[in-house]
C-alpha positions as CSV (number, residue, x, y, z in Angstrom):
1,M,18.7,-62.5,-41.4
2,L,15.2,-63.5,-42.2
3,K,14.4,-67.1,-42.3
4,R,11.4,-67.7,-44.5
5,R,9.3,-70.8,-44.4
6,A,8.8,-72.6,-47.7
7,K,5.4,-72.0,-49.2
8,R,3.0,-74.9,-49.5
9,R,0.1,-76.0,-51.6
10,Y,-2.7,-78.2,-50.5
11,L,-4.2,-80.7,-53.0
12,S,-7.5,-82.4,-52.8
13,L,-7.3,-85.9,-54.3
14,I,-9.9,-88.6,-55.1
15,H,-8.4,-92.1,-55.0
16,A,-9.2,-95.8,-54.7
17,G,-8.2,-97.6,-51.5
18,Q,-6.8,-96.2,-48.3
19,A,-5.5,-92.7,-48.0
20,S,-2.1,-93.7,-46.5
21,A,-1.6,-96.2,-49.4
22,A,-2.4,-93.5,-51.9
23,V,0.1,-91.0,-50.4
24,N,2.8,-93.7,-50.1
25,A,2.2,-94.5,-53.8
26,I,2.6,-90.9,-54.8
27,V,5.8,-90.5,-52.8
28,K,7.2,-93.7,-54.3
29,R,6.4,-92.6,-57.8
30,C,7.9,-89.1,-57.2
31,S,11.0,-90.8,-56.0
32,E,11.2,-93.1,-59.0
33,L,10.6,-90.3,-61.5
34,F,12.7,-87.4,-60.0
35,G,15.0,-89.1,-57.5
36,P,14.8,-89.5,-53.7
37,I,16.2,-86.0,-53.1
38,A,13.5,-84.3,-55.1
39,A,10.9,-86.5,-53.3
40,E,12.2,-85.3,-49.9
41,K,12.2,-81.7,-51.0
42,A,8.6,-82.0,-52.1
43,A,7.6,-82.8,-48.5
44,I,4.5,-84.7,-49.4
45,R,2.4,-85.2,-46.3
46,L,-1.1,-86.4,-45.6
47,V,-3.2,-83.7,-44.0
48,K,-6.8,-85.1,-43.8
49,S,-8.6,-88.1,-45.2
50,G,-12.3,-89.0,-45.3
51,G,-13.6,-91.9,-47.5
52,N,-11.9,-91.7,-50.9
53,L,-11.3,-87.9,-50.6
54,T,-7.8,-86.9,-49.2
55,I,-6.0,-83.7,-48.7
56,I,-2.2,-83.7,-49.0
57,K,0.3,-80.9,-48.8
58,C,3.5,-80.3,-50.7
59,R,6.0,-77.5,-51.3
60,L,5.2,-75.0,-54.0
61,D,8.5,-75.2,-55.8
62,Q,8.0,-79.0,-56.3
63,L,4.3,-78.8,-57.2
64,D,4.8,-79.7,-60.9
65,N,6.7,-82.8,-59.9
66,V,4.0,-83.9,-57.5
67,L,1.2,-83.4,-60.0
68,V,3.1,-85.5,-62.5
69,A,3.6,-88.2,-59.9
70,I,-0.1,-88.2,-59.0
71,A,-1.0,-88.6,-62.7
72,L,1.4,-91.5,-63.2
73,T,0.7,-93.5,-60.0
74,D,-0.3,-97.1,-60.3
75,L,-3.1,-96.6,-57.8
76,P,-5.9,-94.6,-59.6
77,A,-5.8,-91.0,-58.2
78,A,-6.9,-87.7,-59.6
79,T,-6.4,-84.1,-58.3
80,L,-9.7,-82.3,-57.8
81,D,-8.6,-78.9,-56.5
82,M,-5.6,-77.0,-55.2
83,S,-5.3,-74.1,-52.6
84,G,-2.8,-72.3,-50.5
85,S,-4.7,-73.1,-47.3
86,V,-6.6,-76.1,-45.9
87,K,-9.5,-74.0,-44.8
88,Q,-10.1,-72.6,-48.3
89,L,-9.8,-76.1,-49.8
90,Q,-12.4,-77.5,-47.4
91,R,-14.8,-74.7,-48.1
92,R,-14.9,-75.6,-51.8
93,H,-15.8,-79.3,-51.1
């Protein structure tokens, strides 16, 4: 049997404050809105941060939930761009 790895999407975010605080706020909001199981399935992780620009990754099947959680976080954050690879995302910015 083939075991396929879940597809991921990388999101470029602009936010206020520290990158780790922004990612924690997004995970917390996702858990509040969709439940802790959906938040774990989303697998939101910090990939790279620099200044107020951050790159996070999440699973493709939970992308809609993550985008809603970003839009509804208490910490001001906005999604700038989205890509299937970090290299392609960095090339655009």
